[in-house]
N, C-alpha and C positions, 0 to 999 in steps of 0.2 A: 613410866619409862625413866623419869629422872631419878626416882627413888632406887630403881634397879641399877642405875648407872654408877660405875666406879667414880671416884673423885675427879671432877673436872680440873684440868690443868691449864693454867694461864701463865704465859711468859711474855715479858717486855724487855727487849734487848736493844741497846745497852741499858742496864738499870741505872747507870751513872754516866752522864755525858754532858757535852756542851749544849747550851740552849738552842743552838742552830743545827743540831745533829738530829737526824731522823731516828725514830724508834720503831722497831718491828714488833708488833703485838700479835701473838698467836694463841688461839684456844684449841685445846685437844681433849679427847676423851669425853665429849658431850654426845648426846643422842644424835643420830643422823637426821638431818632435816629439822633440827631443833630450833625453836625461837629463843634467841638470847639477846641480852642488852649488854653492851660494854659502856662503862662509865668512867670518866676521869674526874677526880675531886681534888681541889687544892684549897688550903686555908692560907691566906696571904698574911703578910706581916702585921696588917691591921686587924687580923682575926676575922675578916669577912670570908665567907665560903663561896667557891666558884666551882662550876661543874659543866661538863659536856657529856653527851651520851648518844649512842647510836644503836639501831636495831639491825640484827643480822639473822641469817639462817645458816646453820652449819651444813657442811657438805655430806656426802654419803659416808665419809669416814668419821663424821662427828667432829670436824675441825673447821676452823676459819682463820684466815689471815687478813688483817686490815689492809695490807699492801696488795691483796689479790681480790678480795671479795667486796661487793658493794654494800654500803649502808642503805637500808630500806627506809630510813627515817630517823628523826632525832634532831640534834643540833646541826647535823650536816647529812648529806646523802651522796651516794655514789662511792667509787673507790677513792678513798682519801687516807693515805697512810698516816698523816699527821692531823687528821680532823679532830681527834679528841683533845688536841692542844690548841689549835687556832680557833676552834669554835667555842671555847670555854667562855662561860658567862656567869654573872653573879646568880646565886641560887634564888629561887622564888622567895619573896618577902624581904629581900635585901634593901638597904637604903638606896634610893635612886641616885643616879649620877656617878656611880663608882667607876674607877679605871684601875686595871691591874698593872702595877709597875713594881719592879724589884728595887728595893732601897739598899739593902745590905748585900753587896756582891760577894762577900766573904762566906756566905752561906748559900746553899742551893735552894731552888724552888722544888718542893716535894709534891708530887702528884701520886695519888692512890688510884691505880687502875683496877677496876673490879668487873667481874662478869656475873650477870644475874639471869635467872630463868625467866623466860617470856619477854615480851616487849613492854617495857616500863617507861613511864615519864615521871612518876613520883617515887622517890626512894626512901620516903619516911618509913621507918620500921622494917625495911627490906634487908634481908640477910644475903650477902653475896655468896656465890658458889666458890669463888676464889678471888684473891686480891694480891697485888704486888705494888710496892712503892718504887717510883722512878725519880731520880734526882736529876735536875737540870741546872747546870752551872754556867755562869758567865765568865768565871775565872778558871782557866785550865791549871792543872798542877804545875807549880813552879813560877807562875806569873806573880810578879812583885807589885804590890799596891803601896804607894808612897804618898801620903798627904803632903802637899807643898807648904813649906814653912815660910815662904816669902810673905812679908807682912802686907804687901800690896796686892797679892794674888790669892784668890780662893780657888783651889784646884786640887785634883788628885791625878797622879801620874801612875800609869801601869806599864811595866816593862815585861817583855816576854821572857820565857826561860831561855837560858843560854848566855854566852859571853858577849854577844853583840859585836859591833855597834848595829843599831837598828834604824831604819827609816821611821819617821814619826808622824803623828796626826794630832792636830789641835781640834778638839771635839766641842762643838757649840750647840746647845739645845735651844729651846724657844722662849717665848715671852712669859712663861710661868715662873721662871727663876729656879733657884735652888741648885745644888750640885747633883747632877744626874750622872751616875757612873757606869751603868750596866753596858752601854754600847762601847765605851772606851775599854772596859774590861774584856769584852768579847773581841774587840779588834786586837788587843794585846795577845789574846789566846790564839790569834791567827798570825802572829809574828811581827806586829807593829808596836812600837812605843806609842802610847796614846794618852793624851792629857785631857781630862774632862775639866772644863773651865766654867765656873759660875760667874757670869758677868751682869746678871740682873740683880742678884741679891748678895753680892760679895761683902765681905767684912768691911772693906773700905767704903762702900756705898752706904752701908748701915751706919757707920761711924760718922760720915760726913753729911749724910742726908741728900747726897747728890748722885746721879747716875754717872757711871764711868764714861770716859771719852776714848778716843781712838788710841791714845797712848797706853791704855790698859791692855788692849789687844796686842799692840806692838811689844809691850813688855813680856806678855805671855809667850808670844812667838819667839822672841829672843831667848827667853828662859828655856824653852823647849829645845831650841837649837844648841844651846850651850850645855845642856844637861849631859853628864857622863853616860856614855853608851848610846847616844843619839847621833845619827849622821846629819850634820848641820845643814848640808845642801839638799837633803831629801826629807823635807817637812811639808806635809799637806794640811789643808784645812777642810773640815767637814761641818756643814751647818744644816740644821733642821729648822723650818719655820722662820722665826725671827733671826735665828742664827744664819740664815741665808743672806739677810740684809747685811750683816756684819762681814760675812765671808766675801761677798761680791765687792763691797766697798773697800775692804783691805786689799783684795787682789787687784782692783782697778787703780787705786789712788795712793796706797801707802808706799813710802820710800823705804820702809823697814821690813814690812811683811811681803816676802816674795815666795809664795808657796810653789812647791814643785808641781802640784796639781791641786784641784779643789773639787769637792762634791757638794752639791746643793740639793736638798730634799725638801719638797713641799714649801717652797718659798717664792720670793719675788725680788726683782731688782728695783721696784718702785719705792722711792723714798726721797725726801728733800736732800739732795746730794751734799750740799754744803752744811747740813745741820748735824747736831749732836744726836745721841740716842734720845734725849729728852725732846728734841725737835721732831724726831720721827714719831714718837708717841703723840705729840701735840698735833701732828699732821693727821694721824689716825683719828684722834678725838674730834677734829674739825669735820670729819666725814661720818660721825656717828649716826647722823640722820639716815644713812644708807643701810644701816643694820636692819635686817628683816627677822621676824619671828615666825616659825612655822606653827602648825596647829598644836604641837606639843610644847610650845613656848621655848623652843630651842633656838639659839641665836645663830643666824647665818651671817658671818663676818666678811665673806669674800668680796662683797661689793664695796668695802671700804677703799679698795685700791682700783676699782673699775669706774669708768673705762681706763685702760692703760694710757697714761698721759703721753701726749706728743711733745710736751715741753721737756727739754733735756735737763732742766734744773730739778726735775722730779723723778729721775730714774738714773741708776748707775750706768755710766757709759761702758758697757761690757765690751765695746770695741777696743778698749784699752787693755783688756785682760790678755796676758801673754803666757799663760800656763794652760795645760789641758783642763777642761772643765766638764764635769758630768752633772747634768741636771735631771732630777727625778721628779715626776709630777703625776699625781692622781687626777684623772679627769672628772671625778666626782668630789673633788676637794671643796668643801663648803666653808672652809675657814680662810684660805688664801686663794687668789686666782692663779694657782701654780701653772696650769696648762696654758692659759693666756699669756702669762709672763714668759714661759719657756718659748712660745712662738715668737713673741716680740724680741726676746734676746737673740733668737736664731736670726731673725731678719736684721737686727742691729749688727751682729757679728759678720753676717754676709756682706753688708755694706762696707764694713771696716776691713774686710779681707782676712779675718781671723776665724772664720767659721770652721776651718779644719781642726780647730782646737776643741770644738763643742761636740758633745754626745748628749742626746736627749732620750730619756726613757719615759714614755708617756703611757699610762695604764688606764684603760676604760674601766669604769665602775670601782676604781680605787679611791679612797678618801685621803684625808690629810695625814693621819698618824701612820706613816710608813716606817715601820720599825723592823728590827731583826726578825727573821722568819720564825713562824709558829707562835709569835706574840699574838694574843687574842685581839680580834678586831673590835674596836670601840667606835661605834657610830656617833655617840654623843656622851658627854660627861660633864661634871661640874668643873668649872675653870675660873681662876682668878688671875687676871693679867697684872703684872707688876706695874704697868703704866696707869691703869685705872683703879685697881684694887677692888673693883666691883665683881662680886661673885655671880656668874651666870651659868647656864647650861649651854655649852658650846656644841653646835652640830659640826662634827668633823667630816661626816660623809663616808661613802664607801659601802659596798655590799659584801657581806662576810666572805664568801668563797672567792670572789674575784679579787678582793682586797688582799686576802691571805696569799693567793697565788702571786700577786704583784710583789708582796713583801719578799717572798722566797726568790723570785727572779731578780728583783732589784738588788738584794743583798749579795747574791752570787756575782752579779755583774759589777757591783761596787767593789767587792774584794778583788776581782780580776783587774779592774781599772787601777786600783791602788797598787797592786802587785806590779802591774806593767810599768807604771810611771815612777814608782818609788824603788823598785828592786831592779828593773831592767837596766 
């Protein structure tokens, strides 16, 4: 039947779009009721291969649509329009502990979408019936990327297309350090000036051998406020993981950093409040005996901060926060006690009378690495904390489909929250 069939047609639209944009994949001109496999393949900047695949049956007209028809098996099942992206994983035989992250946001992530005859799991020496390349961008056309030349800051600023001025976001990642740009680039693609800040491994810390203190974040916030094209009174903070520690501390105690609103993803308010960043890491290290290893020798770090302290010296007084606050937590986060922290913060703010400022998004079966939508779920990967420098395999948690749905929902609601408080 396949040999008698005219050429199978595959289309993926848009073939070029933003990383958080849905893609419609359609197969036509295949045999009616035919068994086919759709596969997505990506070779990352480190040259590792990543793939996702799904098994389908064509309809009576010899066609299928991923937004309409269910996958019968593969790396995901059911009707999942973006399953070929969020379920992508390193190809068999890859080095263990890999995590897929975009480094150069000035180039797209390229995915090859292919259709194969029959239901396959091994694609070695298999020839596709049709293929198409899809480009996924974090920078929309016209977004301006500017490395910051301030000698005390290591940062990159992204400005949206258009004359401005724009509301802005100071974007803080976690304890692994380095300058991570892709979320800030995507935020700029949605109309916000966004500055990705390296605060774990910035040039000044490398030169002095010391971790930065609160003045570093105050300098970054003021720099962003004063940048041409930025609305000085409409600057938010967004923190992930350890970045939540910084965001909450600045929002509660700084006389300089006065965010219009703040977003805290997969983090906690637990820390020695009067301490420096070095003191926070020392606090974590004193609790290292609480780290657990599972049967796969993956480190569960969430117990470092449990139980949530009752001593006010060891958690940010979120009752002092005077700006709208969005807290996002995965209930299967194995790296930070994000859900427990969110509950304690809610109770603290209720007692202080500022609970009306708090919005909590809590997701069952979602893990720690809640990223922009359609980013692949990583349950565990190699990780080296700036504080300890010891390389481990960290268990981040989460179950693939539930985690991916949480990412999509949380991103949509985060953008709505930011638009409401920065533009309204």
